[in-house]
DRENVEX-195992 format. One record per residue (C-alpha): x, y, z; residue in one letter; residue number from 1. Coordinates in nm, 4 decimals, padded with zeros to 6 digits. Layout:
N
[pt [X,Y,Z],'A',NUM];
...
This chain:
386
[pt [03.9845,-03.5626,-09.7272],'M',1];
[pt [04.1071,-03.3335,-10.0055],'S',2];
[pt [03.8442,-03.4818,-10.2375],'A',3];
[pt [03.5638,-03.3971,-09.9937],'I',4];
[pt [03.6896,-03.0430,-09.9611],'R',5];
[pt [03.7009,-03.0036,-10.3348],'A',6];
[pt [03.3421,-03.1245,-10.3701],'R',7];
[pt [03.2208,-02.8804,-10.1089],'L',8];
[pt [03.3835,-02.5951,-10.2996],'R',9];
[pt [03.1941,-02.6777,-10.6200],'Q',10];
[pt [02.9208,-02.4286,-10.7334],'E',11];
[pt [02.7322,-02.6476,-10.9800],'D',12];
[pt [02.4955,-02.8141,-10.7216],'G',13];
[pt [02.1108,-02.8012,-10.6882],'W',14];
[pt [02.0936,-02.6246,-10.3480],'G',15];
[pt [02.0368,-02.2794,-10.4930],'L',16];
[pt [01.7685,-02.4025,-10.7276],'V',17];
[pt [01.5872,-02.5760,-10.4447],'S',18];
[pt [01.5988,-02.2652,-10.2294],'S',19];
[pt [01.4540,-02.0517,-10.5090],'V',20];
[pt [01.1750,-02.3018,-10.5622],'L',21];
[pt [01.0873,-02.3126,-10.1930],'V',22];
[pt [01.0891,-01.9316,-10.1767],'L',23];
[pt [00.8590,-01.9116,-10.4792],'G',24];
[pt [00.6164,-02.1548,-10.3230],'I',25];
[pt [00.6104,-01.9557,-09.9991],'L',26];
[pt [00.5500,-01.6301,-10.1888],'I',27];
[pt [00.2677,-01.7876,-10.3929],'S',28];
[pt [00.0996,-01.8910,-10.0676],'L',29];
[pt [00.1642,-01.5697,-09.8748],'T',30];
[pt [00.0414,-01.3114,-10.1296],'L',31];
[pt [-00.3180,-01.4483,-10.1530],'P',32];
[pt [-00.3249,-01.4762,-09.7747],'L',33];
[pt [-00.2179,-01.1129,-09.7382],'L',34];
[pt [-00.4814,-01.0104,-09.9946],'S',35];
[pt [-00.7472,-01.2029,-09.8025],'L',36];
[pt [-00.6463,-01.0400,-09.4742],'V',37];
[pt [-00.6550,-00.6959,-09.6363],'D',38];
[pt [-01.0026,-00.7619,-09.7801],'A',39];
[pt [-01.1289,-00.8821,-09.4441],'Q',40];
[pt [-00.9891,-00.5743,-09.2699],'Q',41];
[pt [-01.1571,-00.3499,-09.5272],'T',42];
[pt [-01.4851,-00.5345,-09.4850],'Q',43];
[pt [-01.4562,-00.5160,-09.1066],'S',44];
[pt [-01.3933,-00.1413,-09.1232],'A',45];
[pt [-01.6946,-00.0962,-09.3509],'H',46];
[pt [-01.9145,-00.2976,-09.1136],'E',47];
[pt [-01.7889,-00.0957,-08.8168],'R',48];
[pt [-01.8651,00.2313,-08.9944],'K',49];
[pt [-02.2069,00.1021,-09.0973],'S',50];
[pt [-02.2770,00.0041,-08.7370],'E',51];
[pt [-02.1726,00.3532,-08.6340],'S',52];
[pt [-02.4358,00.4923,-08.8707],'S',53];
[pt [-02.6902,00.2532,-08.7220],'F',54];
[pt [-02.6039,00.3586,-08.3677],'N',55];
[pt [-02.6458,00.7253,-08.4605],'L',56];
[pt [-02.9799,00.6579,-08.6302],'A',57];
[pt [-03.1106,00.4632,-08.3336],'E',58];
[pt [-02.9985,00.7347,-08.0916],'A',59];
[pt [-03.1767,01.0036,-08.2976],'A',60];
[pt [-03.4879,00.7838,-08.3038],'L',61];
[pt [-03.4849,00.7344,-07.9263],'D',62];
[pt [-03.4315,01.1069,-07.8693],'A',63];
[pt [-03.7333,01.1879,-08.0851],'S',64];
[pt [-03.9493,00.9408,-07.8918],'V',65];
[pt [-03.8415,01.1200,-07.5739],'F',66];
[pt [-03.9518,01.4533,-07.7238],'V',67];
[pt [-04.2882,01.3040,-07.8225],'L',68];
[pt [-04.3268,01.1914,-07.4629],'G',69];
[pt [-04.3161,01.5547,-07.3525],'K',70];
[pt [-04.5222,01.7208,-07.6259],'A',71];
[pt [-04.7658,01.5109,-07.8265],'W',72];
[pt [-04.8723,01.6804,-08.1541],'P',73];
[pt [-05.2465,01.6442,-08.1012],'G',74];
[pt [-05.3429,01.9374,-08.3244],'A',75];
[pt [-05.2164,02.1114,-08.6362],'A',76];
[pt [-05.0979,02.4001,-08.4209],'S',77];
[pt [-04.8593,02.1609,-08.2449],'G',78];
[pt [-04.7275,01.9964,-08.5623],'A',79];
[pt [-04.3633,01.8900,-08.5653],'Y',80];
[pt [-04.1132,02.0250,-08.8194],'P',81];
[pt [-04.1195,01.8548,-09.1592],'A',82];
[pt [-03.7723,01.7242,-09.0797],'S',83];
[pt [-03.5237,01.7631,-08.7957],'C',84];
[pt [-03.1492,01.7757,-08.8595],'T',85];
[pt [-02.8378,01.8748,-08.6696],'S',86];
[pt [-02.9090,02.2354,-08.7741],'A',87];
[pt [-03.2639,02.2398,-08.6313],'S',88];
[pt [-03.3385,02.4573,-08.3291],'T',89];
[pt [-03.7014,02.3553,-08.2685],'S',90];
[pt [-03.7809,02.2207,-07.9221],'L',91];
[pt [-03.9693,01.9402,-08.0990],'N',92];
[pt [-03.6425,01.8103,-08.2455],'C',93];
[pt [-03.3794,01.5898,-08.0791],'P',94];
[pt [-03.0968,01.7776,-07.9101],'S',95];
[pt [-02.8313,01.8208,-08.1780],'A',96];
[pt [-02.5676,01.9215,-07.9214],'S',97];
[pt [-02.6308,01.6130,-07.7108],'L',98];
[pt [-02.6020,01.3818,-08.0111],'L',99];
[pt [-02.2847,01.5636,-08.1179],'A',100];
[pt [-02.1260,01.5133,-07.7765],'R',101];
[pt [-02.2283,01.1484,-07.7630],'T',102];
[pt [-02.1184,01.0605,-08.1164],'F',103];
[pt [-01.7935,01.2431,-08.1865],'S',104];
[pt [-01.4551,01.1681,-08.3402],'G',105];
[pt [-01.3463,00.8612,-08.5312],'G',106];
[pt [-01.6295,00.7277,-08.7440],'D',107];
[pt [-01.8476,01.0322,-08.6665],'Y',108];
[pt [-01.6260,01.3028,-08.8156],'T',109];
[pt [-01.8686,01.3635,-09.1033],'N',110];
[pt [-02.1885,01.2538,-08.9303],'R',111];
[pt [-02.5317,01.3555,-09.0595],'A',112];
[pt [-02.8785,01.2628,-08.9382],'W',113];
[pt [-03.2423,01.3540,-08.9902],'S',114];
[pt [-03.5676,01.2648,-08.8148],'V',115];
[pt [-03.9250,01.2724,-08.9428],'Q',116];
[pt [-04.2421,01.2459,-08.7335],'V',117];
[pt [-04.5514,01.1509,-08.9317],'R',118];
[pt [-04.9079,01.0399,-08.8682],'D',119];
[pt [-04.9870,00.6714,-08.9167],'D',120];
[pt [-05.2237,00.5052,-09.1629],'T',121];
[pt [-05.4040,00.2986,-08.9011],'G',122];
[pt [-05.1788,-00.0039,-08.9489],'T',123];
[pt [-04.8390,-00.1066,-08.8154],'E',124];
[pt [-04.6882,-00.1161,-09.1647],'Y',125];
[pt [-04.4550,00.1660,-09.2592],'Y',126];
[pt [-04.5022,00.2381,-09.6284],'D',127];
[pt [-04.2068,00.4513,-09.7477],'P',128];
[pt [-04.4162,00.5662,-10.0433],'A',129];
[pt [-04.7051,00.6927,-09.8270],'V',130];
[pt [-04.6032,00.7789,-09.4704],'V',131];
[pt [-04.3480,01.0582,-09.5501],'P',132];
[pt [-04.6281,01.2598,-09.7161],'S',133];
[pt [-04.8646,01.2381,-09.4157],'L',134];
[pt [-04.9109,01.5263,-09.1652],'P',135];
[pt [-04.6549,01.5772,-08.8902],'S',136];
[pt [-04.9287,01.5754,-08.6246],'W',137];
[pt [-05.1867,01.3219,-08.5062],'D',138];
[pt [-05.4414,01.4125,-08.7729],'A',139];
[pt [-05.6441,01.0905,-08.7419],'N',140];
[pt [-05.6553,01.1329,-08.3614],'D',141];
[pt [-05.5748,00.7686,-08.2854],'N',142];
[pt [-05.2804,00.8430,-08.0572],'G',143];
[pt [-05.0104,00.6922,-08.2827],'K',144];
[pt [-04.7256,00.8475,-08.4817],'M',145];
[pt [-04.4416,00.7134,-08.6956],'W',146];
[pt [-04.0846,00.8233,-08.6228],'V',147];
[pt [-03.8159,00.7719,-08.8868],'R',148];
[pt [-03.4453,00.8383,-08.8368],'A',149];
[pt [-03.1819,00.8388,-09.1134],'D',150];
[pt [-02.8142,00.8668,-09.0269],'A',151];
[pt [-02.4716,00.8442,-09.1882],'R',152];
[pt [-02.1419,00.8339,-09.0034],'A',153];
[pt [-01.8244,00.7989,-09.2134],'T',154];
[pt [-01.9768,00.5392,-09.4403],'D',155];
[pt [-02.3127,00.3738,-09.5014],'G',156];
[pt [-02.6556,00.5282,-09.4393],'E',157];
[pt [-02.8968,00.3444,-09.2077],'R',158];
[pt [-03.2676,00.4107,-09.1655],'S',159];
[pt [-03.4887,00.2915,-08.8786],'V',160];
[pt [-03.8590,00.3477,-08.8091],'V',161];
[pt [-04.0794,00.3045,-08.5031],'L',162];
[pt [-04.4498,00.3460,-08.4321],'L',163];
[pt [-04.5057,00.5445,-08.1114],'V',164];
[pt [-04.8274,00.5542,-07.9107],'K',165];
[pt [-04.9626,00.8189,-07.6780],'R',166];
[pt [-04.9927,00.7119,-07.3133],'I',167];
[pt [-05.2946,00.8334,-07.1178],'E',168];
[pt [-05.3553,00.8215,-06.7453],'S',169];
[pt [-05.6933,00.8551,-06.5751],'T',170];
[pt [-05.7349,01.1658,-06.3607],'I',171];
[pt [-05.8816,01.1055,-06.0169],'Q',172];
[pt [-06.1761,01.3415,-05.9770],'F',173];
[pt [-06.4605,01.3348,-05.7220],'P',174];
[pt [-06.7650,01.1597,-05.8671],'R',175];
[pt [-07.0046,01.4341,-05.7626],'N',176];
[pt [-07.2804,01.5952,-05.9610],'A',177];
[pt [-07.1801,01.9284,-05.8067],'V',178];
[pt [-06.8740,02.0181,-05.6000],'T',179];
[pt [-06.8506,02.3819,-05.4929],'A',180];
[pt [-06.8196,02.6310,-05.2109],'G',181];
[pt [-07.1976,02.6778,-05.2211],'W',182];
[pt [-07.5020,02.6114,-05.4383],'F',183];
[pt [-07.7989,02.8335,-05.5138],'Q',184];
[pt [-08.1134,02.7865,-05.7200],'S',185];
[pt [-08.2625,03.1013,-05.8716],'T',186];
[pt [-08.5899,02.9293,-05.9603],'N',187];
[pt [-08.8923,02.9558,-05.7306],'N',188];
[pt [-09.0865,02.6733,-05.8924],'G',189];
[pt [-09.1202,02.3114,-05.7870],'N',190];
[pt [-08.9279,02.1754,-06.0854],'K',191];
[pt [-08.6052,01.9755,-06.0828],'V',192];
[pt [-08.3027,02.1964,-06.1381],'I',193];
[pt [-08.0298,01.9402,-06.0654],'V',194];
[pt [-08.0807,01.5751,-06.1573],'D',195];
[pt [-07.8222,01.3928,-05.9461],'T',196];
[pt [-07.8878,01.0489,-06.0943],'K',197];
[pt [-07.9085,01.1039,-06.4674],'G',198];
[pt [-07.8099,00.7802,-06.6407],'N',199];
[pt [-07.6093,00.6491,-06.3437],'A',200];
[pt [-07.7004,00.3493,-06.1327],'A',201];
[pt [-07.6816,00.5577,-05.8165],'Q',202];
[pt [-07.7336,00.9310,-05.7579],'P',203];
[pt [-07.4218,01.1413,-05.7091],'A',204];
[pt [-07.3657,01.3924,-05.4271],'P',205];
[pt [-07.4110,01.7658,-05.4403],'V',206];
[pt [-07.1196,01.8521,-05.2118],'A',207];
[pt [-07.0492,02.1984,-05.0767],'V',208];
[pt [-06.7734,02.3204,-04.8449],'R',209];
[pt [-06.9570,02.5736,-04.6308],'C',210];
[pt [-07.0758,02.4660,-04.2829],'P',211];
[pt [-07.4229,02.3221,-04.2644],'G',212];
[pt [-07.5524,02.6060,-04.0426],'Q',213];
[pt [-07.4693,02.8740,-04.3019],'S',214];
[pt [-07.7949,03.0152,-04.4474],'P',215];
[pt [-07.6268,03.0791,-04.7850],'H',216];
[pt [-07.4633,02.7406,-04.8140],'C',217];
[pt [-07.7494,02.5567,-04.9876],'L',218];
[pt [-08.0353,02.7665,-05.1207],'E',219];
[pt [-08.2991,02.5707,-05.3128],'Y',220];
[pt [-08.6613,02.4650,-05.2853],'R',221];
[pt [-08.7595,02.1066,-05.1973],'P',222];
[pt [-08.7544,01.8866,-05.5033],'G',223];
[pt [-08.5189,02.1082,-05.7047],'Q',224];
[pt [-08.2310,01.8684,-05.6345],'I',225];
[pt [-08.3542,01.5194,-05.7119],'S',226];
[pt [-08.2699,01.2840,-05.5590],'P',227];
[pt [-08.1578,01.5149,-05.2835],'D',228];
[pt [-07.7973,01.4125,-05.2114],'T',229];
[pt [-07.6695,01.7389,-05.0663],'T',230];
[pt [-07.3822,01.7251,-04.8199],'T',231];
[pt [-07.1914,02.0023,-04.6455],'T',232];
[pt [-06.8396,02.0573,-04.5152],'E',233];
[pt [-06.6785,01.8971,-04.8184],'Y',234];
[pt [-06.3048,01.8717,-04.7375],'P',235];
[pt [-06.0351,02.0431,-04.9362],'G',236];
[pt [-06.0212,02.3848,-05.0971],'E',237];
[pt [-05.9126,02.2476,-05.4354],'T',238];
[pt [-06.0338,01.9428,-05.6213],'I',239];
[pt [-05.7094,01.8622,-05.8015],'V',240];
[pt [-05.3453,01.9359,-05.7271],'T',241];
[pt [-05.1539,02.2173,-05.9012],'P',242];
[pt [-04.9641,01.9448,-06.0884],'E',243];
[pt [-05.2871,01.8005,-06.2271],'T',244];
[pt [-05.4062,02.1476,-06.3255],'L',245];
[pt [-05.0787,02.1907,-06.5123],'E',246];
[pt [-05.1443,01.8576,-06.6824],'T',247];
[pt [-05.4809,01.9893,-06.8038],'F',248];
[pt [-05.3072,02.3028,-06.9297],'R',249];
[pt [-05.0422,02.1045,-07.1182],'A',250];
[pt [-05.3017,01.8736,-07.2697],'Q',251];
[pt [-05.5047,02.1684,-07.4011],'A',252];
[pt [-05.1901,02.3207,-07.5508],'K',253];
[pt [-05.1137,01.9959,-07.7307],'A',254];
[pt [-05.4702,01.9839,-07.8651],'L',255];
[pt [-05.4678,02.3464,-07.9713],'G',256];
[pt [-05.7530,02.4377,-07.7327],'T',257];
[pt [-05.5582,02.6473,-07.4827],'Y',258];
[pt [-05.6504,03.0146,-07.4449],'Y',259];
[pt [-05.4087,03.2335,-07.2500],'A',260];
[pt [-05.6510,03.5240,-07.2269],'S',261];
[pt [-06.0071,03.5747,-07.3346],'G',262];
[pt [-06.2689,03.3144,-07.4159],'C',263];
[pt [-06.2944,03.0907,-07.7222],'P',264];
[pt [-06.5853,03.1171,-07.9626],'S',265];
[pt [-06.6563,02.7482,-07.9030],'S',266];
[pt [-06.6166,02.5347,-07.5909],'I',267];
[pt [-06.6317,02.2092,-07.7841],'T',268];
[pt [-06.3275,01.9927,-07.7332],'G',269];
[pt [-06.1686,01.7081,-07.5433],'E',270];
[pt [-05.9916,01.9568,-07.3168],'M',271];
[pt [-06.0591,02.3299,-07.3419],'V',272];
[pt [-05.8498,02.5409,-07.1046],'F',273];
[pt [-05.9154,02.9125,-07.0457],'V',274];
[pt [-05.6371,03.0744,-06.8460],'E',275];
[pt [-05.8227,03.3948,-06.7689],'S',276];
[pt [-06.1614,03.5230,-06.8765],'G',277];
[pt [-06.5274,03.5684,-06.7879],'D',278];
[pt [-06.6874,03.3505,-07.0536],'C',279];
[pt [-07.0497,03.3856,-07.1594],'S',280];
[pt [-07.2418,03.1642,-07.4023],'Y',281];
[pt [-07.6099,03.2068,-07.4825],'A',282];
[pt [-07.8459,03.1455,-07.7710],'G',283];
[pt [-07.8448,02.7832,-07.8819],'G',284];
[pt [-07.6168,02.5041,-07.9896],'G',285];
[pt [-07.4411,02.2084,-07.8348],'K',286];
[pt [-07.0844,02.1596,-07.7190],'A',287];
[pt [-06.9545,01.8010,-07.7436],'N',288];
[pt [-07.1983,01.5095,-07.7254],'S',289];
[pt [-07.3291,01.2442,-07.4890],'A',290];
[pt [-07.0969,00.9854,-07.6412],'T',291];
[pt [-06.7966,01.2204,-07.6638],'A',292];
[pt [-06.8055,01.4583,-07.3661],'P',293];
[pt [-06.5326,01.7120,-07.3036],'G',294];
[pt [-06.3750,01.9052,-07.0190],'T',295];
[pt [-06.3881,02.2832,-06.9836],'L',296];
[pt [-06.1394,02.4339,-06.7380],'V',297];
[pt [-06.1474,02.8013,-06.6447],'I',298];
[pt [-05.8413,02.8695,-06.4338],'A',299];
[pt [-05.9222,03.2274,-06.3401],'S',300];
[pt [-06.2626,03.3660,-06.4332],'G',301];
[pt [-06.6274,03.2700,-06.4579],'T',302];
[pt [-06.8649,03.0841,-06.6876],'L',303];
[pt [-07.2182,03.1823,-06.7845],'Y',304];
[pt [-07.4452,02.9553,-06.9907],'L',305];
[pt [-07.7823,03.0857,-07.1042],'G',306];
[pt [-08.0441,03.0405,-07.3718],'G',307];
[pt [-08.0630,02.6848,-07.5035],'N',308];
[pt [-07.6950,02.6013,-07.4823],'V',309];
[pt [-07.6153,02.2392,-07.3916],'T',310];
[pt [-07.2709,02.1402,-07.2724],'F',311];
[pt [-07.1776,01.7718,-07.2485],'Y',312];
[pt [-06.8917,01.7145,-07.0084],'G',313];
[pt [-06.7207,01.8414,-06.6971],'L',314];
[pt [-06.7122,02.2121,-06.6107],'V',315];
[pt [-06.4261,02.2928,-06.3744],'Y',316];
[pt [-06.3758,02.6400,-06.2310],'G',317];
[pt [-06.0339,02.6419,-06.0615],'A',318];
[pt [-06.1230,02.9837,-05.9143],'N',319];
[pt [-05.7637,03.1038,-05.8979],'L',320];
[pt [-05.9040,03.4529,-05.8553],'Q',321];
[pt [-06.0310,03.3485,-05.5101],'G',322];
[pt [-06.3917,03.4527,-05.5724],'S',323];
[pt [-06.6637,03.3918,-05.3133],'T',324];
[pt [-06.9366,03.4711,-05.5661],'G',325];
[pt [-07.0693,03.2943,-05.8736],'E',326];
[pt [-06.8015,03.1102,-06.0644],'V',327];
[pt [-07.0461,02.9040,-06.2733],'V',328];
[pt [-07.3958,03.0268,-06.3566],'R',329];
[pt [-07.6703,02.8730,-06.5714],'T',330];
[pt [-07.9959,03.0414,-06.6743],'Q',331];
[pt [-08.2780,02.9940,-06.9180],'G',332];
[pt [-08.2828,02.6475,-07.0696],'S',333];
[pt [-07.9065,02.6005,-07.0620],'A',334];
[pt [-07.8038,02.2518,-06.9532],'T',335];
[pt [-07.4820,02.0928,-06.8339],'I',336];
[pt [-07.4941,01.7180,-06.8925],'V',337];
[pt [-07.2098,01.5858,-06.6827],'G',338];
[pt [-07.0816,01.7537,-06.3664],'A',339];
[pt [-06.9802,02.0912,-06.2233],'V',340];
[pt [-06.6847,02.1547,-05.9939],'A',341];
[pt [-06.5691,02.4829,-05.8382],'V',342];
[pt [-06.2677,02.5339,-05.6117],'D',343];
[pt [-06.2535,02.7434,-05.2969],'G',344];
[pt [-06.5500,02.9473,-05.1759],'D',345];
[pt [-06.6890,03.0129,-05.5233],'G',346];
[pt [-07.0305,02.8737,-05.6051],'G',347];
[pt [-07.2766,02.7462,-05.8652],'L',348];
[pt [-07.5942,02.9401,-05.9373],'S',349];
[pt [-07.8474,02.7454,-06.1434],'A',350];
[pt [-08.2074,02.7578,-06.2522],'G',351];
[pt [-08.4488,02.9598,-06.4545],'S',352];
[pt [-08.6973,02.7725,-06.6647],'S',353];
[pt [-08.5947,02.4065,-06.6656],'K',354];
[pt [-08.3478,02.1404,-06.5665],'L',355];
[pt [-07.9953,02.2897,-06.5676],'N',356];
[pt [-07.7602,02.0165,-06.4460],'V',357];
[pt [-07.7906,01.6454,-06.5302],'V',358];
[pt [-07.5331,01.4119,-06.3815],'Y',359];
[pt [-07.3510,01.1862,-06.6303],'A',360];
[pt [-07.0835,00.9636,-06.4775],'E',361];
[pt [-06.9278,00.8954,-06.8171],'G',362];
[pt [-06.7541,01.2334,-06.8128],'V',363];
[pt [-06.5071,01.1050,-06.5539],'F',364];
[pt [-06.4119,00.8006,-06.7563],'G',365];
[pt [-06.3053,01.0264,-07.0406],'S',366];
[pt [-06.1086,01.2526,-06.8067],'L',367];
[pt [-05.7577,01.1488,-06.8961],'T',368];
[pt [-05.4275,01.3282,-06.9249],'A',369];
[pt [-05.1253,01.2795,-07.1468],'F',370];
[pt [-04.8492,01.1112,-06.9491],'S',371];
[pt [-04.5905,01.0220,-07.2116],'G',372];
[pt [-04.5233,00.8170,-07.5221],'A',373];
[pt [-04.4001,00.4618,-07.5741],'A',374];
[pt [-04.3042,00.2376,-07.8674],'P',375];
[pt [-04.5654,00.0042,-08.0116],'V',376];
[pt [-04.4268,-00.3437,-07.9531],'Q',377];
[pt [-04.3099,-00.5137,-08.2702],'G',378];
[pt [-04.3223,-00.1983,-08.4855],'S',379];
[pt [-03.9465,-00.1228,-08.4873],'W',380];
[pt [-03.7726,-00.2111,-08.8108],'R',381];
[pt [-03.4816,-00.1107,-09.0269],'E',382];
[pt [-03.5599,00.0038,-09.3787],'L',383];
[pt [-03.3584,-00.1508,-09.6637],'P',384];
[pt [-03.0940,00.0709,-09.8206],'A',385];
[pt [-03.2382,00.2745,-10.1064],'S',386];
């Protein structure tokens, strides 16, 4: 027993050496593992921060598409800023305050973003060397624009692009050659003043609101409306709703053909909107064409066409002034190839030396209004880091 105790008290054994060796092995295994874990955590943090940049870029892109859906840059006068940032105050830029509230704290402490709206090249390929130098409005008039958003959160810049298209909706409008409170011909001859058939398969109505027994409701000689499609007691004081009239107004503003007061020198255009004015055009010349008719809206005021002026499209007098007299008048050899519409008790006075109104049903097919913007499917992509 004493011998065993003596052996246990000896300090020259291999236990300590074995323990040191085991500890060394454990350390040699643990340190690389800790280094790997640290590297993975760093990489994960970098990926999270990069995803934060991506989320901010995508949000700025979506916000810009929303803005385009309210105000399409159809003319140079409606061009978007060269670039939108968090310091921009233009209504054509995404809401910086909203993005700041949505993306705050943490990875977004030092956030920065920018958005560019540019015309397209006619293809669905975004060329970083070409597109940024294009106009910031729909210069080629094809209803498509590129939107690019660049964003950086705490780390890593991300860039995304999207092709956006203009959405049009067809405006419902009565398919009449003439719609008015009354119609009067000022020509005493036996010539055709209003051709209600034109190039259509069937003649269109000449519809007036006044009762059939009124002596001033329809004043014309036999044969001056051919074929004679006149009808009376047309229902409704207005042809379109106030909302649709506002749509016309907004469309003209986007196209740069809106006139708050006074009359333009030219009535050529897809949508020309005169808020207030008595407009007179004589002499010669043509406005629009048979293949590209336009719409002329006079909200409050009158229109006079004389001489040899030819207007291709729809003439709409909203008659907000509540006139019972002439709202649209043609004389001489002036011709409206399309249709005429007047609200309320206002009327159309036509006729002098030749045909003045020729029905063209194609003007209604081109009567569309901007109703928003939407992404072009398959055009979204992320640009590689520069």
